[in-house]
C-alpha positions in Angstrom: 118.0 127.5 119.8 116.3 130.8 121.0 118.6 133.9 120.2 121.5 131.5 119.0 121.7 134.0 116.1 122.9 136.7 118.5 125.2 134.4 120.1 127.0 133.4 116.8 127.2 136.9 115.7 129.0 137.7 118.9 131.4 134.7 118.2 132.6 136.6 114.8 130.2 135.6 112.2 127.4 132.9 110.8 128.3 129.9 108.8 125.5 128.6 106.7 123.6 125.7 108.6 121.8 123.5 106.3 122.0 120.3 108.1 120.3 118.2 110.5 121.8 118.4 114.0 124.5 120.4 115.7 128.2 121.5 114.7 127.4 120.8 110.9 129.2 124.0 109.6 132.3 122.5 108.7 133.5 123.0 105.1 134.4 119.7 103.1 137.9 119.1 103.9 140.6 118.7 101.2 142.7 116.1 103.3 142.2 112.2 103.7 141.1 112.6 107.4 138.8 114.9 109.7 138.9 115.3 113.6 135.9 115.2 115.4 134.7 118.4 117.1 132.5 118.7 120.4 128.8 118.3 119.2 129.7 116.4 115.8 127.9 113.2 114.8 128.7 110.7 112.4 125.6 111.6 110.3 126.6 115.0 109.8 130.2 114.4 109.2 129.2 111.7 106.4 127.0 114.2 105.0 129.4 117.0 104.8 131.8 114.8 102.9 129.2 113.3 100.6 129.3 109.9 102.2 126.8 107.4 104.0 127.1 106.6 107.9 127.5 103.2 106.9 130.7 103.9 104.6 132.3 106.3 107.3 131.5 104.0 110.0 133.0 100.8 108.0 136.3 102.9 106.8 137.0 103.5 110.4 135.8 100.2 111.9 133.1 102.0 114.0 130.7 99.3 115.8 128.3 102.0 117.1 127.7 105.2 114.8 126.7 106.8 118.0 129.7 106.8 119.8 132.6 109.3 118.5 134.5 111.8 120.5 135.9 115.1 120.3 139.2 114.8 118.9 139.0 111.5 117.1 140.8 111.5 113.9 138.2 109.8 111.1 139.6 108.6 107.8 137.5 109.5 104.8 136.9 107.8 101.3 139.9 108.7 99.1 138.6 111.2 96.2 139.1 109.8 92.7 142.3 110.6 90.6 141.6 114.0 88.8 142.4 112.4 85.5 139.7 109.7 86.1 137.1 112.0 87.4 137.6 114.4 84.4 137.4 111.3 82.0 134.2 109.9 83.5 132.4 113.4 83.6 130.6 114.5 80.6 131.5 117.6 78.9 128.1 119.3 80.0 128.7 118.7 83.6 130.4 121.5 85.7 131.5 121.9 89.3 129.7 124.5 91.5 131.1 125.6 94.8 128.1 126.2 97.1 128.1 129.9 98.4 126.9 130.9 101.9 122.8 131.0 101.9 122.4 128.9 98.7 120.0 125.9 98.6 119.8 123.2 95.9 116.6 124.9 94.6 118.4 128.0 93.5 121.5 126.1 92.1 119.2 123.8 89.9 117.4 126.9 88.6 120.8 128.7 87.8 121.9 125.7 85.7 118.8 124.7 84.2 118.5 121.4 85.8 116.6 119.8 88.6 117.4 119.1 92.2 117.0 115.4 91.7 119.8 115.4 88.8 122.1 117.1 91.3 121.3 114.6 94.1 122.0 111.8 91.6 125.2 113.1 90.3 126.7 113.8 94.0 125.1 110.8 95.8 123.7 113.3 98.3 121.7 111.4 101.2 119.4 114.5 102.0 118.2 117.0 99.4 118.0 119.6 102.1 121.6 119.3 103.5 124.4 121.2 101.6 127.1 123.3 103.1 129.1 126.4 102.2 132.3 125.4 100.6 130.8 122.0 99.2 131.8 121.4 95.6 128.8 119.7 93.5 128.8 118.5 90.1 126.2 120.1 87.9 124.9 119.1 84.7 123.2 121.8 82.8 120.3 121.0 80.6 120.5 120.8 76.8 119.1 124.0 75.1 115.6 123.7 73.7 115.6 124.5 69.9 113.2 127.4 69.2 110.5 126.4 66.9 110.8 127.9 63.2 106.9 129.1 63.2 106.3 132.3 64.8 104.4 131.6 68.0 100.7 132.9 68.7 100.4 135.6 70.9 99.9 134.6 74.5 96.6 135.1 76.0 96.1 137.7 78.5 97.1 136.1 82.1 93.9 135.3 84.3 94.2 136.0 88.0 93.2 133.0 90.4 93.1 133.4 94.2 94.9 131.2 96.8 94.6 131.0 100.8 98.1 130.3 102.1 98.0 127.4 104.4 100.1 126.7 107.3 103.7 125.7 106.1 103.4 127.1 102.8 105.9 129.5 101.4 105.8 131.9 98.2 108.4 129.6 96.7 106.1 126.3 96.9 103.0 128.6 96.0 104.8 129.8 92.8 105.8 126.4 91.9 102.4 125.1 92.3 100.8 127.4 89.8 103.7 127.6 87.3 104.3 131.2 88.1 107.2 133.0 89.8 107.7 134.5 93.0 108.3 137.9 91.7 104.8 137.9 89.8 103.0 137.0 92.8 104.7 139.7 95.0 104.0 142.3 92.1 100.5 141.6 91.8 99.7 141.6 95.5 102.2 144.6 96.2 104.3 142.7 98.6 107.3 144.5 99.7 109.0 141.3 101.4 108.3 138.0 99.6 109.8 135.9 102.4 107.1 137.1 104.8 103.7 135.6 104.1 101.0 134.8 106.9 98.7 131.6 107.3 95.3 132.8 105.9 96.3 135.5 103.6 94.4 135.3 100.2 96.8 136.1 97.3 96.1 136.7 93.9 97.9 134.5 91.6 98.9 135.5 87.9 98.9 133.0 85.0 96.5 130.4 83.4 98.2 127.3 84.5 96.0 125.1 86.5 97.4 124.1 90.1 99.7 121.2 90.0 98.6 118.2 91.9 100.2 117.9 95.6 103.6 116.3 95.7 104.2 112.9 96.8 105.6 112.8 100.2 109.2 112.5 100.2 110.8 108.8 101.3 113.1 108.8 104.3 116.4 107.5 103.5 117.5 104.0 104.9 120.2 105.3 107.0 118.0 107.9 108.6 115.3 105.2 109.2 117.8 103.2 110.9 118.8 106.0 113.6 115.0 107.1 113.9 114.2 103.5 114.8 117.2 103.3 117.2 116.1 106.6 118.9 112.5 105.7 119.4 112.4 106.2 123.1 113.2 109.9 122.5 110.5 110.0 119.7 107.9 108.8 122.1 108.8 111.6 124.6 108.4 114.4 121.7 105.2 112.6 120.8 103.8 112.6 124.0 104.6 116.4 125.0 103.6 117.5 121.6 100.0 116.1 122.2 100.2 117.6 125.6 100.5 121.2 124.2 98.5 120.5 120.9 101.7 121.1 118.8 101.6 119.2 115.4 103.7 116.1 116.1 105.4 115.9 112.8 106.3 119.4 113.4 107.8 118.9 116.8 109.7 115.6 115.6 111.2 117.6 112.8 112.5 120.4 115.0 114.0 118.0 117.6 115.4 116.2 114.4 117.1 119.2 112.9 118.5 120.4 116.2 120.1 117.2 117.5 119.1 114.4 115.9 116.8 113.4 119.0 120.1 113.0 121.2 120.0 114.5 124.7 123.6 114.5 125.1 124.5 117.1 122.5 125.7 120.4 123.7 126.7 123.0 120.7 129.5 125.3 120.9 127.0 128.2 121.4 125.8 126.4 124.6 122.5 125.1 123.5 121.6 121.9 125.5 120.1 118.6 124.5 117.1 117.3 122.3 115.7 120.7 121.5 118.9 122.6 121.7 117.8 125.5 124.2 120.1 127.8 125.9 120.0 128.3 129.5 118.5 131.9 129.5 115.6 130.4 127.1 115.1 127.6 129.6 114.8 130.0 132.5 112.2 131.9 130.2 110.2 128.9 129.5 110.2 128.1 132.9 107.8 130.9 133.6 105.5 129.6 131.1 105.5 126.1 132.6 105.3 127.3 136.2 108.1 125.1 137.2 112.0 125.2 137.1 113.3 123.4 133.8 116.2 121.3 134.0 117.4 121.4 130.4 119.8 118.3 131.0 116.7 116.0 131.5 115.4 114.6 128.5 111.8 114.8 129.3 112.1 118.4 130.7 114.3 119.4 127.7 111.7 118.1 125.2 108.9 119.8 127.2 110.5 123.1 127.3 111.3 123.3 123.6 107.7 122.0 122.5 106.2 124.7 125.1 108.2 127.1 123.2 106.9 126.2 119.8 103.4 126.1 121.3 104.2 129.8 122.4 105.3 130.9 118.8 102.5 128.9 117.1 100.0 131.2 119.1 102.2 134.4 118.4 102.4 134.0 114.6 99.1 132.4 114.3 100.3 129.3 112.8 102.8 130.6 110.5 105.5 127.9 110.5 108.1 130.3 108.8 107.7 132.8 111.5 107.6 130.3 114.3 111.0 128.8 113.0 112.6 132.1 112.5 111.7 132.8 116.1 113.2 129.8 117.5 116.4 130.1 115.6 117.2 133.9 115.5 114.9 135.0 118.6 111.3 136.7 118.9 112.5 140.2 119.0 114.3 139.8 115.8 111.5 138.1 114.2 109.0 140.5 115.3 111.0 143.6 113.8 112.4 142.0 110.7 110.7 138.9 109.9 112.9 136.2 108.5 116.7 136.7 108.2 118.1 135.3 105.0 120.4 133.1 107.0 117.3 131.4 108.6 115.7 130.3 105.3 117.9 127.1 104.9 117.1 126.1 108.5 113.3 126.8 107.9 113.3 124.8 104.7 115.2 121.8 105.9 112.7 121.6 109.0 109.8 121.8 106.6 111.2 119.0 104.5 111.6 116.7 107.6 108.0 117.5 108.6 107.0 115.9 105.5 109.0 112.8 106.3 107.7 112.4 109.7 104.0 113.1 108.6 
C-alpha cells in the first residue's frame, strides 16, 4: 500500500475508501445488477449495497463466496417500492447521502443520533464501512425540553492530565472525558488536532470523570466465518508478527483491511497480495530483509508487509495513526504533512479491526 495515494492521484482522483479489502470505492448502484470488477470481493460488494454475503450468494446461487470473477453480473436485492418505504419510515427519519471523507461518527453527531441507531436502521454489517454516495436512513433524536427553572452557574472547569496511549486519537480521548476535540486542542495549543504522539501528556478541560473502557466489539457472524476459512493465512501473519515484534492484532487488522487475508488479490493501482504492497515497496523492503522479496508468495508478501509495519512503528515511536498513514499515503508525505484527511477513515477502520482481533 506504500505510496498508493500518489498512484491514485496520478490516476485522476481519490474515492473515499472506508471498507475492508481492495476495490471498495464503488458507489451504490441504482440498477438491479452489478458487474464484478478486477479485485472485487463478495463481502465488499455486499457491504456496498447494504446486504450480507449470505444474501448476495443465495440470490446469485454462488456456492463458494470466494469465487467470483471480473465481468460477472450479480443480481442485487430489489429495493422496496418508494410508496411502501415512505409509509414505513417515521416522519422523524431523513435520508443522508454519504459525502467524501465522512464517517458514521460525524453523521451521527450532525443529526443528534447514535452510530448504533444508524447501523440498526440501515442493517449495516460493519459500523466502520460506509461509502461515498451511499444513502443512509437517519433518525434525528427528539429535542430535549429545557427546564423552566434557571440553571445554576456552571462550576469553573477543572483540568486533568492524560498520557496518550498507543492507538488513541483525540476523538477517543475527548469522548472518554466528556469534552470536545476543540477544547483539548485549545487548552494544549495544538495546531493540528489529527496529529497526537504516543506518550504526550495532555491537559483535559472539564470536570467529568473518565468513562470506563468500552466493551470490545463483537465480530459479525459472516466475518467470523471468513476468518475461520482463511485460518492458514492468519497463522502466517501471526508467525511473522511475532518474528518482528509487531502486535499480532495490529498486523491481522492491516492484512484484513488490505485484502481480507487473500493472496490472489491485486488492486487496480498494482498493489499485490495479502498486505497489498506495490512492487517498488517490495524492492525497498528487500533491503530491510537482506533478501529479494517475491510479493506473489504468501509468506514473503506477509513478511515484507509486517517488516514494513515494524519500520514505521520504530520511526513514529508506536503512534499507530502515523504508522498507518505512512503505510497508506507514504513515508515522505507523512513526515512532511502528518495524516491526510483522506487517510483518516482508513486508519479508523484498521483500529476498529484491531479491537476485533484482540
